[in-house]
C-alpha positions as CSV (number, residue, x, y, z in Angstrom):
1,M,61.5,55.9,-23.9
2,A,57.6,56.5,-24.7
3,H,55.3,58.8,-24.4
4,V,51.9,57.5,-22.9
5,L,48.4,58.9,-22.9
6,I,46.5,57.5,-19.8
7,V,42.5,57.9,-20.9
8,E,40.8,56.9,-17.9
9,A,37.1,57.2,-17.7
10,R,36.3,58.7,-14.9
11,F,32.6,57.0,-13.7
12,Y,33.6,55.9,-10.5
13,S,36.3,57.9,-9.2
14,R,38.3,55.8,-5.8
15,L,38.2,52.7,-8.6
16,N,39.6,54.5,-11.0
17,D,41.9,56.3,-8.7
18,M,43.6,52.8,-7.9
19,L,43.5,51.9,-11.8
20,L,45.7,55.3,-12.2
21,D,47.8,53.9,-9.7
22,G,48.4,50.9,-10.9
23,A,49.1,51.9,-14.5
24,R,51.4,54.8,-13.2
25,S,53.2,52.8,-11.4
26,A,54.3,50.0,-14.3
27,L,54.6,52.9,-17.1
28,E,57.4,54.7,-14.5
29,V,59.0,52.2,-13.1
30,E,60.4,51.3,-17.2
31,G,61.0,54.8,-17.3
32,H,58.3,55.9,-19.8
33,S,56.5,59.3,-19.7
34,H,52.9,59.5,-19.5
35,E,49.9,62.5,-19.1
36,T,46.5,61.5,-18.5
37,V,43.2,62.4,-19.8
38,T,39.5,62.2,-18.1
39,V,36.4,61.9,-19.9
40,P,33.0,60.8,-18.9
41,G,32.4,57.3,-19.6
42,A,33.9,53.8,-21.4
43,L,31.8,55.1,-24.3
44,E,34.1,57.9,-24.8
45,V,37.8,56.4,-24.4
46,P,38.1,55.5,-27.6
47,S,36.9,58.7,-29.4
48,A,39.8,60.3,-27.0
49,I,42.6,57.5,-28.1
50,A,41.4,58.2,-31.9
51,L,41.7,62.3,-31.2
52,A,45.0,62.2,-29.3
53,S,46.4,59.9,-32.3
54,D,45.7,62.4,-34.9
55,T,48.5,65.0,-32.7
56,G,51.3,62.8,-33.5
57,R,52.4,63.1,-29.6
58,Y,52.1,60.1,-27.9
59,D,53.4,56.1,-28.8
60,A,51.0,54.6,-26.7
61,Y,47.7,54.7,-25.1
62,V,46.2,53.0,-21.7
63,A,42.3,53.2,-21.4
64,L,41.4,53.0,-18.0
65,G,37.4,52.3,-16.4
66,V,35.1,50.7,-14.9
67,V,31.6,49.3,-16.0
68,I,29.7,47.8,-13.4
69,R,26.7,45.8,-14.2
70,G,23.1,47.7,-13.6
71,E,19.8,46.5,-14.0
72,T,19.4,47.4,-18.1
73,Y,21.2,46.6,-21.5
74,H,23.4,49.5,-21.0
75,F,26.3,47.9,-19.2
76,E,26.2,45.5,-22.6
77,V,26.1,48.3,-24.4
78,V,28.8,50.3,-23.2
79,S,30.8,46.6,-22.1
80,N,30.9,45.6,-25.9
81,E,31.0,49.4,-27.7
82,S,33.9,50.7,-25.9
83,A,35.6,47.5,-26.4
84,R,34.5,47.3,-29.8
85,G,36.2,50.9,-30.7
86,I,39.9,50.0,-29.2
87,M,40.0,47.4,-30.8
88,A,39.2,48.8,-34.3
89,L,42.2,51.4,-32.9
90,T,44.6,48.6,-32.1
91,L,43.4,47.3,-35.4
92,D,43.9,50.6,-37.1
93,G,47.9,50.4,-35.9
94,L,47.8,51.8,-32.6
95,A,49.2,50.1,-29.2
96,I,47.1,50.2,-26.5
97,G,46.2,48.2,-23.4
98,N,42.6,48.1,-22.5
99,G,42.4,48.6,-18.7
100,I,38.0,48.7,-18.4
101,L,37.3,46.6,-15.9
102,T,33.5,44.8,-17.8
103,V,32.6,43.4,-14.1
104,E,29.1,42.5,-12.3
105,N,29.8,43.4,-9.2
106,E,31.9,46.2,-6.9
107,G,33.5,43.9,-4.7
108,Q,35.3,42.5,-8.2
109,A,36.2,45.8,-9.3
110,L,37.9,46.7,-6.4
111,A,40.0,43.1,-6.8
112,R,40.7,43.9,-10.1
113,A,41.9,47.5,-9.6
114,D,43.7,47.5,-6.2
115,K,46.9,47.2,-7.0
116,T,48.0,44.6,-4.5
117,R,45.9,42.2,-6.0
118,K,45.7,41.6,-9.6
119,D,46.4,45.6,-10.3
120,K,44.9,45.4,-14.1
121,G,45.9,49.4,-14.2
122,G,48.8,48.0,-14.1
123,E,48.2,45.1,-16.5
124,A,46.8,47.2,-19.4
125,A,49.9,49.6,-19.4
126,K,52.3,46.4,-19.5
127,A,50.1,45.4,-22.2
128,A,50.6,49.4,-24.2
129,L,54.5,49.0,-23.7
130,A,54.2,44.8,-25.4
131,M,52.4,46.4,-28.2
132,L,54.8,49.2,-28.7
133,A,57.6,47.2,-28.9
134,L,55.9,44.8,-31.6
135,K,55.2,48.0,-33.7
136,E,58.7,48.7,-33.5
137,K,60.0,44.8,-34.2
138,F,57.7,45.1,-37.2
139,G,59.0,48.5,-38.3
140,V,55.8,49.7,-38.2
141,A,55.1,53.9,-37.4
């Protein structure tokens, strides 16, 4: 069974609790163990995954967070750069499920974070496991 690190950007506590619930449930249903670390925001998620990958303790990673559009360009920077950082790590061979929500408003975030609705936390965990299975199929360590 895999040991998975969940990295959460804990900016919106209520929404993150929902994402975490979905991710943890998806991993536990499949019998995988997991740990969770918290970072201040979505921009720090790729860095935390990169640091953790150097330890060799984790088989896969789940990135969680919520970025809600505001009145400034900051939304685009955070959304684009966090996604770019995660994508760069996947291209380096890490199995990562990206569950960082980038939404227009809190209502959209609630619909996506809620485990009984869109369950994007659970989907991110399943994506990480799917990529791990693909690595194993191709014999990539």
